[in-house]
C-alpha positions as CSV (number, residue, x, y, z in Angstrom):
1,M,-6.5,-34.5,17.6
2,A,-4.2,-33.5,20.4
3,S,-6.3,-30.5,21.3
4,M,-9.5,-32.5,21.1
5,A,-8.1,-35.3,23.3
6,Q,-7.0,-32.7,25.8
7,F,-10.5,-31.1,25.8
8,C,-12.2,-34.5,26.5
9,Y,-9.5,-35.2,29.1
10,I,-10.3,-32.0,31.0
11,L,-14.0,-32.8,31.1
12,G,-13.3,-36.4,32.1
13,P,-12.2,-39.8,30.7
14,S,-13.6,-40.6,27.3
15,N,-13.6,-43.5,24.9
16,L,-10.6,-43.0,22.7
17,R,-12.1,-45.0,19.9
18,L,-14.7,-42.3,19.2
19,K,-14.3,-40.7,15.8
20,H,-13.3,-37.2,15.1
21,S,-16.9,-36.2,14.3
22,S,-18.0,-37.4,17.8
23,F,-15.5,-35.1,19.4
24,R,-16.7,-32.2,17.3
25,F,-20.3,-33.0,18.0
26,C,-19.8,-33.1,21.8
27,F,-18.2,-29.7,21.7
28,Q,-20.8,-28.1,19.5
29,N,-23.9,-29.7,21.0
30,P,-25.7,-27.1,23.1
31,I,-26.9,-29.7,25.6
32,Y,-23.3,-30.7,26.1
33,R,-22.2,-27.1,26.4
34,K,-24.9,-26.5,29.0
35,N,-23.3,-28.9,31.4
36,A,-19.6,-28.2,30.4
37,L,-18.8,-25.9,33.3
38,S,-20.6,-28.0,35.9
39,S,-18.6,-31.0,34.7
40,I,-15.3,-29.2,35.3
41,S,-15.6,-29.2,39.0
42,T,-16.6,-32.9,39.4
43,R,-14.1,-34.1,36.8
44,F,-11.3,-32.1,38.2
45,N,-11.8,-33.7,41.6
46,A,-11.4,-37.2,40.1
47,K,-8.0,-38.8,39.8
48,P,-6.5,-38.6,36.2
49,P,-6.4,-41.9,34.4
50,L,-2.9,-43.3,33.7
51,L,-1.6,-40.0,32.1
52,S,0.2,-37.7,34.4
53,S,-0.6,-34.0,34.5
54,S,2.9,-33.1,33.4
55,I,2.6,-35.2,30.3
56,V,-0.8,-33.7,29.3
57,C,0.5,-30.2,29.8
58,S,3.7,-30.6,27.9
59,A,2.3,-32.7,25.0
60,A,-0.7,-30.7,24.1
61,N,0.4,-27.1,24.9
62,K,3.7,-26.4,23.2
63,P,4.4,-22.7,22.7
64,S,3.5,-21.4,19.3
65,S,6.3,-20.3,17.0
66,S,6.7,-16.8,15.7
67,S,5.4,-18.0,12.3
68,E,2.2,-19.2,13.9
69,I,1.7,-15.9,15.7
70,R,2.2,-14.1,12.3
71,I,-0.4,-16.3,10.8
72,R,-2.9,-15.4,13.5
73,S,-2.1,-11.8,12.9
74,E,-2.9,-12.2,9.2
75,V,-6.2,-13.9,10.0
76,L,-7.1,-11.0,12.4
77,S,-6.1,-8.3,9.8
78,P,-6.3,-10.0,6.4
79,F,-5.8,-6.9,4.3
80,R,-3.0,-5.3,6.2
81,S,-0.2,-6.9,4.1
82,L,-2.0,-5.8,0.9
83,R,-2.3,-2.2,2.1
84,M,1.3,-2.1,3.1
85,F,2.3,-3.4,-0.3
86,F,0.4,-0.7,-2.1
87,Y,1.8,1.9,0.3
88,L,5.3,0.8,-0.6
89,A,4.5,0.8,-4.3
90,F,3.1,4.4,-4.1
91,I,6.2,5.5,-2.1
92,A,8.4,4.0,-4.8
93,S,6.4,5.6,-7.6
94,G,6.4,9.0,-5.9
95,S,10.1,8.8,-5.2
96,L,10.8,8.0,-8.9
97,G,8.6,10.8,-10.0
98,G,10.3,13.1,-7.6
99,L,13.7,12.1,-8.9
100,I,12.6,12.8,-12.4
101,A,11.1,16.1,-11.5
102,T,14.3,17.1,-9.7
103,T,16.5,16.4,-12.8
104,Q,14.0,18.4,-14.9
105,L,14.1,21.3,-12.4
106,I,17.9,21.4,-12.5
107,A,17.9,21.4,-16.3
108,S,15.3,24.2,-16.3
109,L,17.3,26.3,-13.9
110,T,20.5,25.9,-15.8
111,N,18.9,26.6,-19.2
112,P,17.4,30.1,-19.6
113,A,15.4,28.9,-22.6
114,R,13.5,26.5,-20.4
115,S,12.8,28.9,-17.5
116,S,9.1,28.8,-18.3
117,E,9.0,25.2,-17.2
118,V,10.2,25.9,-13.7
119,A,6.8,26.5,-12.2
120,D,5.3,23.3,-13.6
121,T,8.3,21.3,-12.6
122,L,8.1,22.7,-9.0
123,T,4.4,21.8,-8.9
124,S,5.1,18.3,-10.0
125,L,7.9,17.9,-7.5
126,G,5.7,19.2,-4.7
127,I,3.0,16.7,-5.5
128,D,5.5,13.8,-5.5
129,I,7.0,14.9,-2.2
130,G,3.5,15.2,-0.7
131,A,2.5,11.8,-2.0
132,V,5.6,10.1,-0.6
133,S,5.1,11.8,2.8
134,V,1.5,10.7,3.0
135,F,2.1,7.1,2.1
136,A,5.2,6.9,4.2
137,F,3.1,8.1,7.2
138,L,0.4,5.5,6.4
139,Y,2.9,2.7,6.1
140,F,4.6,3.7,9.4
141,R,1.2,3.7,11.1
142,E,0.2,0.4,9.7
143,N,3.6,-1.2,10.6
144,T,3.3,0.2,14.1
145,A,-0.2,-1.4,14.5
146,K,1.2,-4.7,13.1
147,N,4.0,-4.8,15.6
148,A,1.7,-3.9,18.5
149,Q,-0.7,-6.7,17.4
150,L,2.2,-9.2,17.2
151,A,3.4,-8.2,20.6
152,R,-0.1,-8.6,22.0
153,L,-0.6,-12.0,20.4
154,S,2.8,-13.1,21.8
155,R,1.8,-12.0,25.3
156,E,-1.5,-13.9,24.9
157,E,0.3,-17.0,23.8
158,S,2.6,-16.7,26.8
159,L,-0.5,-16.4,29.0
160,S,-2.1,-19.5,27.4
161,N,1.0,-21.6,28.4
162,L,0.9,-20.6,32.1
163,K,-0.1,-23.4,34.4
164,L,-3.1,-23.7,36.8
165,R,-3.6,-26.2,39.6
166,V,-7.1,-27.6,39.7
167,N,-6.5,-30.0,42.6
168,E,-3.6,-31.9,44.1
169,N,-3.5,-34.3,41.2
170,K,-4.1,-32.1,38.2
171,I,-2.2,-29.2,36.6
172,I,-3.4,-27.7,33.3
173,P,-2.4,-24.8,31.1
174,V,-4.6,-21.8,30.7
175,S,-5.2,-22.7,27.1
176,S,-7.1,-25.8,28.2
177,L,-10.0,-23.6,29.3
178,R,-10.5,-21.9,25.9
179,G,-14.1,-22.2,24.9
180,I,-15.1,-23.4,28.3
181,A,-14.4,-20.6,30.9
182,R,-13.8,-16.9,31.1
183,L,-10.9,-16.4,33.5
184,V,-10.7,-13.4,35.9
185,I,-7.2,-13.0,37.3
186,C,-7.0,-11.2,40.7
187,S,-3.4,-10.1,41.5
188,G,-2.5,-8.3,44.7
189,P,-1.9,-8.8,48.4
190,A,-3.8,-11.6,50.2
191,S,-6.0,-9.0,51.8
192,F,-7.0,-7.7,48.4
193,I,-7.9,-11.2,47.2
194,L,-9.9,-11.9,50.3
195,E,-11.9,-8.8,49.8
196,S,-12.5,-9.7,46.2
197,F,-13.6,-13.1,47.4
198,K,-16.2,-11.5,49.7
199,L,-17.4,-9.0,47.1
200,S,-18.0,-11.8,44.6
201,E,-20.4,-13.7,46.9
202,P,-23.7,-12.0,45.8
203,F,-22.9,-12.7,42.1
204,T,-21.6,-16.3,42.5
205,E,-24.4,-18.1,40.7
206,R,-24.6,-15.6,37.8
207,L,-20.9,-15.5,37.3
208,L,-20.8,-19.3,37.0
209,E,-23.7,-19.1,34.5
210,R,-21.4,-16.9,32.4
211,G,-18.5,-19.3,32.6
212,V,-16.4,-17.1,35.0
213,L,-13.7,-18.8,37.0
214,V,-11.3,-16.8,39.2
215,V,-7.5,-17.2,39.4
216,P,-6.3,-15.6,42.7
217,F,-2.6,-14.6,42.5
218,P,-1.2,-13.2,45.8
219,T,1.8,-11.0,45.4
220,D,2.9,-10.6,49.0
221,G,3.8,-14.3,49.6
222,N,0.8,-14.9,51.8
223,S,-1.8,-17.5,50.7
224,P,-5.3,-16.2,51.3
225,S,-7.5,-18.5,53.4
226,F,-11.0,-18.6,52.0
227,E,-13.8,-19.3,54.5
228,F,-16.8,-21.2,53.3
229,D,-20.1,-21.8,55.1
230,E,-20.3,-25.5,55.5
231,S,-23.8,-25.6,57.1
232,E,-26.4,-27.8,55.4
233,D,-28.5,-24.8,54.4
234,M,-25.6,-23.3,52.5
235,K,-24.3,-26.5,51.0
236,D,-25.3,-25.6,47.4
237,I,-24.0,-22.1,47.4
238,T,-20.8,-23.2,49.1
239,A,-20.1,-25.8,46.4
240,K,-20.6,-23.0,43.8
241,R,-18.3,-20.7,45.7
242,K,-15.6,-23.3,45.8
243,K,-16.0,-24.0,42.1
244,L,-15.7,-20.3,41.3
245,W,-12.4,-20.0,43.2
246,Q,-11.0,-23.5,42.6
247,L,-8.0,-22.5,40.4
248,N,-4.5,-21.7,41.6
249,P,-1.5,-20.5,39.7
250,V,1.5,-22.8,39.4
251,Y,5.1,-21.7,38.8
252,V,4.8,-18.3,40.5
253,S,7.8,-16.8,38.8
254,E,6.3,-17.2,35.3
255,W,3.0,-15.7,36.4
256,T,4.9,-12.8,38.1
257,E,6.9,-12.1,35.0
258,W,3.8,-12.0,32.8
259,L,1.8,-9.8,35.1
260,N,4.7,-7.4,35.6
261,E,5.0,-7.0,31.8
262,Q,1.3,-6.3,31.5
263,K,1.5,-3.7,34.3
264,K,4.5,-2.1,32.6
265,L,2.7,-1.8,29.3
266,A,-0.3,-0.3,31.0
267,G,1.8,2.2,33.1
268,V,0.8,0.6,36.4
269,S,3.2,0.2,39.3
270,P,4.2,-3.4,40.1
271,E,2.8,-3.1,43.6
272,S,-0.7,-2.1,42.5
273,P,-3.5,-4.7,42.9
274,V,-5.1,-5.4,39.5
275,Y,-7.5,-7.7,37.8
276,L,-7.6,-9.1,34.2
277,S,-10.6,-10.5,32.5
278,L,-10.3,-13.0,29.7
279,R,-12.7,-13.8,26.9
280,L,-13.8,-17.3,26.1
281,D,-11.1,-17.5,23.4
282,G,-8.4,-16.7,26.0
283,R,-7.7,-13.2,24.9
284,V,-7.6,-10.3,27.4
285,R,-10.9,-8.3,27.2
286,G,-10.5,-6.0,30.2
287,S,-8.2,-5.0,33.0
288,G,-8.0,-2.4,35.7
289,V,-6.6,-1.4,39.1
290,G,-8.6,-2.4,42.1
291,Y,-11.3,-4.9,42.7
292,P,-12.9,-6.8,39.8
293,P,-16.3,-5.3,38.8
294,W,-18.4,-8.4,39.4
295,N,-21.6,-6.6,38.7
296,A,-20.3,-5.4,35.3
297,F,-19.3,-8.9,34.4
298,V,-22.8,-10.1,35.1
299,A,-24.3,-7.3,33.1
300,Q,-22.0,-7.5,30.1
301,L,-21.2,-11.2,29.6
302,P,-23.7,-13.6,28.0
303,P,-24.4,-17.0,29.6
304,V,-22.4,-20.0,28.2
305,K,-25.5,-22.2,28.3
306,G,-29.0,-22.0,26.9
307,L,-30.5,-21.2,23.5
308,W,-28.2,-18.2,22.7
309,S,-25.0,-19.6,24.0
310,G,-23.5,-20.5,20.6
311,L,-24.6,-17.2,18.9
312,L,-23.2,-15.0,21.7
313,D,-19.8,-16.8,22.2
314,G,-18.0,-13.9,20.5
315,M,-19.8,-11.1,22.5
316,D,-17.1,-10.9,25.1
317,G,-16.1,-7.3,24.3
318,R,-13.2,-6.0,22.3
319,V,-9.7,-7.2,22.8
320,L,-7.2,-4.9,24.7
């Protein structure tokens, strides 16, 4: 209920007496989803009712424990534990067989009457050693993949708890936008962010149709100054431009630590300007050095509204 209340709070004040089914209906209804992103801008500009932003952020977005992360890992790879169990069982069986074959080999070598059994015993010992080696390799590879997945899920959980400022009165965690928006994080000097801002202009409307919202994160200490055309003819496109670039990171040190960890894992220098693209479920779908490929986002991402929105929610690309 905390997550549902938070969702309705993001999109605007709601009647708290609504039943659980009403919350679920409002989230799954395609007509409601069609207007979800457009509602964010207008609702974000309104003053929050009674509840302070700090209370909302802390109450509904507590960091997940390691046990919850392990459960998510099991859901993503449901048969991994079973495979690892069988690998261990085969390693134990092969080791036992190898021990028995070794004792038989020693007995055959010390007893001339059993010298004819040496060849068969060596064959059996070789098979056991080969089986143990193969299954030990498979177990090691599976365990490495498991640890890598746990580390990735832990980083994603840390990202979901980072805070974003929507306006002067509201601060939300990244996790609040799961299922609503695909975030694109632009990290670099102010000049890099300004150039990314200019390059995104031809794709503004189509990016918003795909639920894209940009999080500019300047790394040189300078805040980029976005220039919007306030003329009457450009009023609609200017409103969409402001909506696309409305989010701002809060608690810069936490964002810097997370981004530096991502760069380190990717082998990228801390000074390099980068972008990260998130899926609707909040997981990282793409990243790179340089300007975000706005045209690729438009070509690859499905719209978040319309007839196919619910069916194509998972078509965000593979997770990195």
